[in-house]
C-alpha positions as CSV (number, residue, x, y, z in Angstrom):
1,M,78.8,85.7,111.9
2,R,81.6,85.1,109.1
3,V,81.3,86.1,105.2
4,R,83.6,86.1,102.5
5,C,83.4,89.0,100.0
6,S,82.1,87.5,96.5
7,H,84.4,90.1,94.6
8,C,87.6,89.8,96.5
9,G,87.2,86.9,98.8
10,A,88.1,88.7,101.8
11,K,86.7,87.6,105.2
12,Q,84.4,89.6,107.1
13,I,83.0,89.1,110.6
14,V,79.3,90.7,110.8
15,D,77.5,91.4,113.9
16,E,73.9,89.5,114.1
17,Q,72.3,92.7,114.2
18,R,73.0,93.7,110.7
19,F,69.7,91.4,109.9
20,V,66.9,93.5,110.2
21,N,63.4,91.4,111.3
22,G,65.2,88.4,109.6
23,R,65.9,90.2,106.4
24,P,69.5,90.3,105.2
25,S,71.4,94.2,105.0
26,Q,73.9,95.2,103.2
27,I,77.7,96.3,104.4
28,T,80.7,96.9,102.7
29,C,83.8,95.1,102.4
30,W,87.0,96.3,104.1
31,M,89.1,95.2,101.6
32,C,87.8,96.2,98.3
33,T,85.1,98.8,99.5
34,R,82.2,97.0,97.4
35,P,78.9,96.0,98.9
36,I,78.0,92.6,100.3
37,K,74.7,91.7,100.4
38,L,74.0,89.6,103.8
39,D,72.1,86.3,103.4
40,P,70.8,84.4,106.7
41,A,70.6,81.1,104.9
42,A,74.3,81.3,103.8
43,A,75.4,82.3,107.2
44,G,75.8,78.6,108.2
45,A,77.7,77.8,105.2
46,V,80.7,80.0,105.9
47,Q,83.8,77.9,106.7
48,P,85.3,78.4,110.2
49,T,88.3,80.3,110.8
50,V,91.7,77.9,110.0
51,S,94.4,78.3,112.7
52,I,97.8,77.7,111.7
53,P,99.7,75.7,114.2
54,G,102.2,77.3,116.1
55,L,101.1,80.6,115.5
56,V,100.2,82.9,118.8
57,P,97.3,85.2,117.2
58,E,98.7,88.0,119.6
59,A,102.5,88.0,118.1
60,K,103.5,90.5,115.4
61,L,104.1,89.5,112.0
62,T,107.6,91.0,112.4
63,D,108.2,88.4,115.2
64,L,107.0,85.5,113.0
65,G,108.3,86.3,109.9
66,L,106.0,87.5,107.2
67,K,106.9,84.3,104.9
68,A,105.3,82.0,107.6
69,L,102.1,83.4,107.4
70,V,101.8,84.2,103.2
71,H,104.0,81.8,101.8
72,S,101.2,79.1,100.9
73,E,98.9,81.8,99.6
74,T,101.4,83.6,97.6
75,T,102.7,80.4,95.4
76,S,99.8,80.5,93.1
77,L,100.1,84.1,92.6
78,T,101.8,85.2,89.4
79,L,102.4,88.6,87.9
80,P,100.8,89.9,84.4
81,L,102.6,89.2,81.0
82,D,101.4,92.1,79.5
83,K,102.7,95.1,82.1
84,T,105.7,96.0,84.1
85,I,104.4,97.4,88.1
86,N,106.4,99.6,89.6
87,L,106.2,101.7,93.1
88,V,107.9,105.1,93.1
89,V,108.8,107.1,96.2
90,V,107.0,110.4,95.1
91,S,108.0,112.5,98.4
92,G,109.9,111.9,101.6
93,L,113.8,111.2,102.4
94,S,113.7,108.2,99.7
95,Q,112.4,110.5,97.2
96,G,112.8,108.9,93.5
97,T,113.6,105.2,94.4
98,K,111.6,103.0,92.0
99,C,111.2,99.3,92.8
100,E,110.0,97.1,89.9
101,F,107.6,94.1,90.9
102,F,109.6,90.9,90.2
103,Q,107.5,88.6,92.4
104,P,103.7,89.0,93.5
105,L,104.2,90.2,96.8
106,L,106.4,93.2,98.0
107,T,107.0,94.1,101.4
108,I,107.9,97.8,102.3
109,G,109.6,98.7,105.5
110,R,111.9,101.0,107.3
111,A,115.8,100.9,106.1
112,G,117.5,98.2,107.7
113,G,114.3,96.3,108.6
114,G,114.4,93.4,106.0
115,A,111.5,94.2,103.9
116,D,111.7,93.7,100.2
117,L,111.4,98.0,99.8
118,E,113.3,99.7,102.5
119,I,112.4,103.2,103.2
120,D,114.8,105.7,104.8
121,D,111.9,106.9,107.3
122,P,112.1,106.9,111.2
123,E,108.2,106.9,111.2
124,V,107.8,103.6,108.9
125,S,108.0,100.3,111.0
126,R,110.2,97.6,109.9
127,L,107.9,95.6,108.1
128,H,105.0,98.2,107.7
129,C,102.7,97.0,104.6
130,A,102.5,95.0,101.9
131,V,101.3,95.5,98.1
132,E,100.2,92.0,96.4
133,V,99.3,91.3,92.9
134,R,96.7,89.1,92.1
135,R,94.7,88.1,89.1
136,D,91.8,90.5,90.2
137,G,93.6,93.6,91.1
138,V,96.7,94.9,93.3
139,F,95.9,95.1,97.1
140,L,97.8,97.2,99.7
141,T,97.7,95.7,103.5
142,D,98.8,97.4,106.5
143,L,101.1,94.5,108.4
144,R,100.0,95.9,111.9
145,S,102.2,99.2,111.7
146,T,102.7,101.7,114.5
147,N,102.1,104.9,112.5
148,G,99.4,103.3,109.8
149,T,99.1,103.0,106.3
150,Y,97.0,105.7,104.5
151,L,95.3,106.2,101.3
152,S,93.8,109.4,100.4
153,D,94.6,110.8,103.8
154,V,92.3,108.0,105.5
155,R,94.2,105.0,107.4
156,V,93.4,101.8,105.7
157,F,94.2,98.1,106.8
158,G,93.8,96.9,103.4
159,A,92.6,98.6,100.1
160,R,92.7,97.8,96.7
161,L,94.9,100.0,94.4
162,D,94.3,101.6,91.0
163,E,97.2,102.6,88.4
164,M,98.6,106.0,89.9
165,S,97.4,105.5,93.4
166,V,99.5,107.1,96.0
167,F,99.6,105.7,99.7
168,R,101.3,107.1,102.4
169,I,103.4,105.5,105.3
170,G,105.0,107.6,107.5
171,S,106.1,110.8,106.0
172,T,106.7,109.0,102.5
173,S,104.3,108.8,99.7
174,L,104.4,106.1,97.2
175,Q,102.9,105.6,93.8
176,L,101.5,102.5,91.9
177,T,102.5,102.7,88.2
178,F,101.7,100.3,85.4
179,I,103.5,100.3,82.0
180,S,102.3,98.0,79.2
181,A,105.0,95.8,77.6
182,R,105.0,97.6,74.6
183,E,105.8,101.0,76.5
184,S,108.8,99.1,78.4
185,C,110.4,97.7,74.9
186,R,110.1,101.1,72.9
187,V,113.4,102.6,71.9
188,D,113.7,106.3,71.7
């Protein structure tokens, strides 16, 4: 059965055994980590998975090009007007590199791999992960990387990021920072 998280909209595949004696159980969303109450009556109301013609399910995102998969989903995203969002490399060979978000979706990968933010780290995949700004938060998504994406030393495939969150790809740590519009315009 497939359900959608009522908080972030992420799709969940739930085993039918989660229903104990016909009663709904509770699971945790893989994306926002909030609890989802399962309702057997709503299970039939969930839309089936939509396939995109021409895309092979086993193909890697790097082979298909990330833009082909997310273009239609990101065209309506906008960055907040009252904040500047930055990613700062806090450890690793590219330490000190700072990247300001000018678009709502930022890909991160190895130097020379074609990502929006390129990291000098041989343990990082060409397109390793993406950070996406939505109206309800900032989300980190692993793009099927070889060595994984880690938040608080736990491998994640998708996670919600808060201000000052630090995540690791390869041997590089990155920190998400928010600066209010007033602070960025201040003259010292």
